[in-house]
N, C-alpha and C positions, 0 to 999 in steps of 0.2 A: 127289365134288366138296366143298371146302371151301368155307363159307359163311363169311364174315367180319362178323359185326355189329358197328354202331361208335353209341356214344349216349351217350348221360346214365341218370343213376337212369331213365328210363322204360325204357328197351334194356336197362339193368343186371336191374333187375326188383324195383327197392327197397319193400317192403312187401310184395308177393307172397308168399303161403306158403311155396313153397319155395325161397323165396331164402336166401342165405347172403353174407356179407362178401368170399369169397373168389370164388365161382363164381359168384354173381349167380341169375339163376333161368332154369329152362327153358319156364316159362308165357309170356314174351313172344309178341308177334308175328311176330318174327323170327326165333324159337327153334322156334315151332308151324310156320313155312312150310320151316323147313332139317329138319324132320323125314326123316331115311333118308340124310341127307348130315351128314359133321364137321364141328362146328358151334362156330366161336370167335368170344369175346364179348370183344370191346373196347370198353368200355362201364366208366362209372362213375361216382357220385352227388356231384354237382355240378361235375363235366366242363364245361369251357366247348366253344367251336369248335374252339377254338388245338388243346386238350389231344386232342377226337377226330379232328382230321387228323393230328396228330404218332402217337399212338397205332395208328390204321388205319395209316400209312404202315408204321408199324414191324411189324406183322405181316405186312402184305401182304408185306414185304421178307423177311420171314422162312416161310412157310410157301409162298411161291412162285405156284402156280397156284390160281385162287381166283375167288369171286365174292365183292362187296361190298356190303354194305344198311349205309347210313347216315342214322340221325336226328337230326338237325342239332338245338342246343337255343337257349336263349333268348341274346341276343347281350351281357346286362350281365354278362359271368363271364370273363372271363381268367385265362391260365395264362404267367407266368415261370417261368423257370430262375434261380433263387437261386444266389449264389455263395457258398452253404454249404448243407450237410444240412438238410431242412427237418424232415425227424422224421420225416415222410410214406414211405409206403411207395414214391411215385414219387422218393424221395431230394431231390435238390435241385430239382426241380421241384413247382410248388404254382401251384392252381385256387384266386382269391380271386374273391369275392362281394360285394353289398353290407353282407351282417352283418358282414364281417370287417370295416368301417368303423366299428365301431359302437366305443362307450368300453370300455377292458378289464374292466370289471365287466357286461358285456351277457351275458345270460343267452340263448343260443340256442332254449332251448325256451319264450322268448318269441316267437321267429321262425319255430321249426321245430316247428310244432303238431304233436305225436305221443304217441297211446295206447301206443305201445311205449316201455316202458324204455330197451332194449338201443339203440334209434337215438337216440335222447334224450340218453343217456349218450355214445354213440360220439362226437355232436354239441357235447358239451361238450368232452369231452377234443381234441379238435378247435380250439375254440375257447382252450382254456387252453393249448395247443402253439404256437398263431398267437400270441399275449400275449410265452410265454415265447421264443418265436426273435426277435421283432420285426416279424412278418408284414402283424400286423393294424398294426401305426404305418404302416409302409410303406402299406396298401391307404387308410386315411383320406387320406394325402396324395395316393394316386394317384385317388380318387375326387373327391376335392375338387375337382383341378385337370384330369381329364381323362375317368378314365372315366364321369360319368355322363353326357357329352355323346352326344346323337343320332347324330352323323355317326360317332365316334369306333366308338361300339357297331357302329352298321351298316359302315361299311368294314373294319373289321376281321373280321367275320362272312363279310361277301361276298371277301373276298380268301380268305377259309380255305375256300370252296367252290368256289372257282376252283383255289386251288392242289391240293386231293385231287383236281378233276376232272379236271387236266390232268397229273397224274400217274398214275392210274388209266387215261386214254388211251393214255399212252404207253406203260404197261406192259401196254397190252391187256386189263386184269381188267373183267370185264363189271360193270356195277354197278347201284344204284338209290338214290336217294337220297327222302326224304322230311323231315319239320320236326316238333317240337313244338309250334310256332307259326308261324303266316304271317308274321311280321313281316320275317321273314328276305328274304319275298318283295316287301311292300311297303314299308318303311322307307326305301328307296332315293328315294321322293317325300317330301322333306323340304327345308324351307325354305334352308337352307345347302349343300345337292346340288350338286356340282359335273361337272366333265368327267372326272373320276379316279372318282366313285362310278360314273357313266354308262358308264363302258369298263369298269369292272368288272362290273357289273350283266348288260352284255348282252353278255357274253361267255361268259356264265356259259350251257348248257345246260339251260335250265329244264325241256325235255320229258322228262329224265331222271328229273323227281322225282315222286312221287304225290302227289297233294294229296286230302282227303277229303273226301265230296258233305258237304254241306248236311246237319244234322240233323233230329229230332223237332219240336224249338223252333227254327224258321229265325227268322234276324235276331237271336239272341242274339250269335254272331260272325260273322265277315266272312268271304266266301267267297276263297279258297279255305281249308280249314280244314287245322288243324294236326291231330293226333294228341289231343294234350290239348284242343284247342279242340273236336275233335268228338267228345271222350268225354264233356266238360262238357254240351256244346247237348243231346245226347243223352240226358243224366240220370244216365249211367250209377253206379253204386256206385264209392264212392272208399274207400279207406285213409283216410292224411291227407291227401295231398297228391299220390296215386298212383291211376288210375284201377286196380281189382280187374279178377282174372282175366277174365269176361268181356268187357269194353271189348277186351283183347288177342285174344282169341277172335272175335272177329265184325271187328275189325280184319284179322286175317289173310286172314279170309273176303276182305273187300274188296279186299285189295292182292293174292292169289294170282297172279289172270292179269296184272297187272303184273310180280310177280317173277320168276313164269317167264319172261315174253317179256322181261324185260331181264336177267337174270342165269342162270338154269340151263339156258336153251333154248342157250346157247353152250358145252353141255355133252353 
C-alpha cells in the first residue's frame, strides 16, 4: 500500500536528525505509522494549506491507489502561482507568509530563530530571492490589504480542507486529517462570520479528523489540540521551532488506531 503524507515542515521533518531538504525525514509520526508501506512524502517547510491540498492531489493523481494522511498548517500562509518563475523548485508557485511582508533589508534570522546555520542560510537565500523577484513587494501589499484579516485566513483554509476532502471521497481514497493547530476548527466563530463560512464549515466531515488529547499541563492550550499545541503542552523537547523525535514517536502511538481504522483497513 502507498501512504501519501501531506503537510508543512512538521511533516517534512525539518530539524529532525535524519532530515534533508530533498527527502525530508522518516522520523515523523506519519512516516513511523507507514512502516511496512511505500511512503510518499508531500510536504515542505513554509507550505500553506493551499499548497498542501494542491500537492497532495497532484501526487494522488500520479500514484493512483493509496491512502492519505494530511496535517493541515497555520492559516496565515498563502500560495500563489506567479506569472513568472519564482526561482524556487516549485517554479511559478510560491508560498508567502508574514515575513515576506517585511522590509527588503529584513534578516529572517530575526524571525527564524535557529542554531542550525544551514537552515538560516537557506531562509536568507529565500528572502534575497523573494526581494529580487518582487515577491516581497507583492506580499507587503497582500498582507496590508487582505492576508491578515481573520475572515480571509479562515475562509481560504476551510475551502482547501473541503476541496481536498471532496476530491478524496470522489476518488474513493481512504484518508485521515489532523492539524498543527486547532484554529482551523475554531476560527469559524468570528465576529464577521457569515453564511458562506458556516456552509463550508458544516460541509466538512470533522469525524475524519484526529485531534490530540489534553496534555500534562492542561489548560495551556484549548481542546481539541493540534500536534504542535499538544507537543508544547506536554513540554516535549524542541529544536528551534519543531518538536524533537520523541514527540513524533508518542504521537504515532496515539494516532495508530485511528490511522489503521481510517486508512489501512481498506486494504
